[in-house]
N, C-alpha and C positions, 0 to 999 in steps of 0.2 A: 721516408717511412721505414724504420728498421723492422727486423723480423718479428720482434715482440709486438710492436704496434700493429703489424700486419695481421698477426694471429688474433689480437683483440678485435680488430676491425672485422675480420672474417667471421668470428663467433657471433658478434652482434648482428651482422648481416644474415647469418644462418638462422638466428632466432627470429628475426623480423620476417624473413621469407617463409619459414615454416608456419608461424602463427598467422600471418596474413593470408597464406594459401588456404589454411583451414577455415578462416573466417569467410573468405570469398567462396570457398567450397560449400559451406553451410547455406549461404545465400543462393548459390547456383543450384543446389539440390532442390530448392523450392520451385525452380523453373524447369526441372527435369534434366539438368545438365550434370554430367559426371564430374568427378574431382579433377580429371585431366583437363577439361575445358576451363574449370575454375583456375587451375594453375597457369594456364596460358593467359587468361584475362588478368590474373594477379600480377604476372610479370609485366604486362603492358602498363598496368596502373602504377606499379612501382617505378616505372621508367619516366622518360621525359614527356610522355603523352599526357600524364595527369599529375603525378607527384612532382615532377620537374616543372610543370606549368604552374601549379599552385604554390609550391615552396621550393624554388630552384636551389637556394642555398642549403636547405636541409637535405634535399635529394643528393646534391653533390657531396655533402659531408658524409652521408650514409653510404653512397655508392660512388666514390671518386672515380672519374672516368678519364681525367687528363693527367698523364704521367708527369708532365712538366710542372704541374702545380702541386701534386700530391706525392711525388716520389715514386709511387708504384700504383697503377690503376687497378680497379676492381677486376677487369677482364683478364688480367695476367694470371690470376689464381682461380677466379670463379669459372672461367672457361674449362680448364682441365677437370675440375671437380664435377662440372655439369656433364662433361663428356663421359666421365666414369659412370655416373648414374644412368645415363642413356644406354651406354654399352652393356652394363649389367642387366638392365631391364630387357634389352633386345636379346641378350643371351638366354634369359629365362623364356622369352617368347619362342625362341628357336627350339628350346628343349620341350616346349609344350606343342610344337608344331606337329600335326598329324599327317605325315607323308602318306600313310595308307589311304586317307580320304582323298588326297590329291590323285592317287592311283585310281581310285574308284570314280572320281569325278574329273578325270584328266581333260575330257572334252570341254566341260564347263569352265575349268580353270583357264585353259588356253583361250577359249572364246572371250571370257570376261577380261582377261589380260589384254588381248588384242584390241577389243572394243575400247578398253580404258586407255589405250595408247593412241590408236589410229584416229578415232573421232576427235578427241580434244586437241591432238597435234595438228590435224587439218584445220580446225577452227582457229586455233592459236596462231598457226602460220599465216592463215588468211588475215587475221587481225593485225599481225605483224606487217604484212604487205600494206594494209590500209594505213596504219600508223606511220610507217616509213615514208609513204608518198604524200600523205595529207596532214601530218602533224609534226611536231618537233619532240615527240616523246622518246625518240632515239637520237643519241648524239651523232654528229656528222661523221665521226670516225668509224661508226658501226655500219657495216655493209648490209645490203638487203638480205642476203643469205643468212648472215649472222642474226639479224633481227628476227627473221621468220623462224629460224631454228631455236633461238632462245625463248621466244614467246611460246612456241609449240611445246618445248620441253617443260616450261613453267606450267602449262595447262595439264601436262601428263602427270605431274607429281601427285602423289597421294600422301596423306599424313600417316606414314607408316608407323612410327612410334605411337601416335595418338590413336590410330586405328587399332593397334594391339591393346591399348589400355581400354578403349571403349568395348572391345570384344570381351576383355577380362571383366569389366564392370557389368556388362550385360549377361555374363555367364554363358558366352557363346563359344568358348574354347572347346575344341573337339567336335563341334557341329559342322555340318556341311557349309552353312552360311559363313561361319567364322573362319574356317580353314580356307575356303575358296577365296574369300576376301583378303585374307592375309597373304596367300600365295600370289594372287593377282597383283596386290599392292606392292609386294616385294619385287616382282618382275617389272612392273611399271616404273617404280622408282629407280631400279638399277638401270633401266633403259634411259630414263630421263637424265640420270647422271652421266651416262655415256654420251648422250646428245650434248650435254653441257661441256663435256670434255672436247668434243668436236668444235663447238663454238669457241672455246678458249684457245684451242690449238690454232684455229683460223685467225682469231683476234691477235694472237701472239706470233702468227706465221710459223708455228712449230707443230708439225703433224705428229711428232714422236710422243707428245703428251697424250693425245687421244689413243695412240696405239698401246702405250703402257697401261692406260686406264682400262681399256676394253680387254686386251689380251691378259693383263694381270688378273682381272676379275674372273675371267673364265678359268685361268690356271688355278686360282685360289679355290674356286668351286670344285675343281677336279681333285685337288689335294684333300679337301675336307671329305669328299665322298669316297675316294679311292684309297686314301692312305690313313687319314686320322680315324675315320669311323671303324674300319676293320681292325686297326691297331688297338683302339680302346676296347673294342668288343673282346679281343683276346686277353687283354690285361686288366679288365675291370675287376676281376675277382681278387687281384692283388691289392686293390684299394678299398676293400670292404672287410669289416670285422664284426662278427656277431650280427650279420644282417644290416649293418649300417655303414655309411661312408666314413672312412677315416679322415683325419685332418690332412694327411698327405694327399688323399684323393680330392679334397676340397681345394687345396693349393694347386694341384695339377689342373683341375677344371678352371679355376680363376686365371691361371697362367695361360692356358689355351685361349680363353676369351680375350685376354689382353693382347696376345700375339695376333689373333685374328683381326681385332679392331685396329691394331697398329699397322698391319700390312695393308688393309683396304684403305686406311687413311693415307698411307705412304704412296699408294699408286693413284690417288685422286678420287677414289670412291669414298663415301662416308663410312665412319667407323661402325655405324649400325649394321651394315651388311656383313662385315667381318664377324661381329659378335653374334648376329642372328644365324649365319651359316654354321659357325662353330657350334652353337647350341643345338642346331639340327643334327649335327654329326655325333653328338654324345649318345651313347647307347641307352635305350630306355630301360627303366627298372630302378633298382636302388640308387644307381649313380644319379640319374636325373631327379628322382624323388627327393633325395637328401640335398642335392645342390640347390634345387628350387626352394626348399623349406628354409635353408640357411641363408640364402642370398636375398630372397624376395622382400622380407620386412625392411631391411636396411635400404635396398635400392628404391623401393616405392615410397617409403615414408620420409627418408632423409635426403637421398642424393638426386632422385629424379626431379623434384621441384626446382632444383638449382638449374637444370637445363632449361626449363620453361621460363624461369626468371631471367636467366642470362639472355635468352633470345628476346624477351620482352623489353629488356633494357636497351636493346638495339633498335627498337621499333618506334617510329615517329608518325603517329596517326595524323598529326597536324600538317603533314606534307600535302594532304588532299584539301586544298584551300581555294578551289574555284568551281563554279558550275560546270565549266568545260571538263574538268577532271572527273567530276561526278558522272557526267554523261559517258565518258570513256570507261569509267569504272563499271557502269551499268552494262555496257556492251561486253566487257570482259567477264562479268559475273554471269550473264546469260549464257555466253559461250562455254564457260566453265561447267555450269550445271547441266546443260544439254549434252555437251561433249563427254562428260565423265559419268554423271549420275544416270541419265536417261539411257546412254549407250550401254553401260554395264548392266542395267536392268533388262534391256531388250536382249542382250547377249545371253544372260543367264536363263531367261524364259525360252529362248530359242533352243537351248540345250536340255530342256526337260525339267528344269528346276521349278518348283511351285512358285506361283505369283508372289506369295507372301515372302518367301525366302529370297526371291529375285529382287523384290523391292528393297529388302534389307541390304543385300549386296550393293545395289546401286547407291543407296543412301550412304553406306559406310565408305564406299570408294570415292564418293564426291568430296569428302572432307580433305582439305589441303594441309591445315595446321602449320606447324613450325618447320616442317621439311620445305614447304614453299618459302618461308621466310629465309631459310638457309640459302636456297638456290638464288633467290632474288637479291639477297645481300651480296653474294659473290658477284652477280651481274652489276650491281651498283658500284661496288668497290673497284671493279675492273674497268668501269666506264662504258659498259655495253648498253646500259639503260639509263635514262634520266631519273631524277628524283620524282618527277611527276608520274612516270610509269611505275616506279617503285611503289608509290603511294597507292595507285589503283590495284596493284597486285597484292599489297598488304591487306587492303579492305576485302578483296576477293577471298583471300586465305582465311581471314577472321570470320566472314559471313558463312562461307561453306562449312566451316568447322562448327560454328555455333548452331547452324540449322540441322546438323546431323542427328543429334539426340532427340529433339522434339519431333522432327519429321519421322524418325524411326519409330517413336512411340505411337504416333498417329497412324502411320501406314502399316506398320508391322505388328504393333501391340507389345504387350509385356508377357505373353504366355511363354511357356518353356518350349525348347526345341530339342528334339531327340539327337543324342550323340550317335555317331556312326561307328 
């Protein structure tokens, strides 16, 4: 497949993805689901789970996945495009992140974050112990410690990008509920990725990988807060003209986002954290206002659906093909909901947040989304988990994400929340 054919293939895929996501979104809206959930479902439907099952030849023609047969596979170009959309959106989320609310609600943020990590990790590690000793869901080369750490980390994960989109969809940005949930979700996911680094280091017998991951992440956070933020605060007037951001300022903002995403990907953390933290470091005012206005339409409408579709194309729901696996899936699902949703709700209540807002935080934190799919795909590719366990974790991720919006509507309601 030459470059011209590749471009033709990509534009056709782009048109199909965008239109199909909107069609599924219109249907999902009737069931109270936001567009973000529709995009996740659309990606799965376009992949081997449905389209590939009903019309495998057409699915392979539209989304060629085998490089030996098609010259260049879809993932070689859809993956970087999808990562760009995700990084841009998380950059926007970072710029909208209200650090002042975290300061006011520091106790709640820390409590929710700890509850969202400790409880699901303990339950996940316990299930890992049971699965390791009484099932064949972990390959023989996976040790007991690796099994417990990996499943615990998988339970800790929160659908960070999806959480951000649901908060935007529900108009919760700037509220206590939205900011505490975003802050706790970011901490939880960063911790889960660090745990994954430890598992991979143990699996590869290379401790340096985990050290680079964790130390590099802390160092990057320090650079954003102690160097980038004050430097931009001093120079932002140079990037404005007549009360608006110049083209040069836009380029600098995008370049900083790209560098942040590049670095955190380089050290083993996901690009979303680099983009998010860089966005949080941008000075508030004209800089963030105009960056958001100029980036958001393209990121949300065009690029972000590519991320959800790419992940969906990697998902095979058909792997869950026995009653035994469904039973294991049920155990994982119960542990996930109790460990994440219930624990975060109780932690928020214990720190003085109203029951309505605490319920909202618990429901939002319980969604796993495609961040879960990313981490378990790594586990499957590296041979840490079996296809059977992969299937149970996929189902858990899908169900906890689908239940977020309708349960939020039922328990929390659709009323407005005051911004702080």
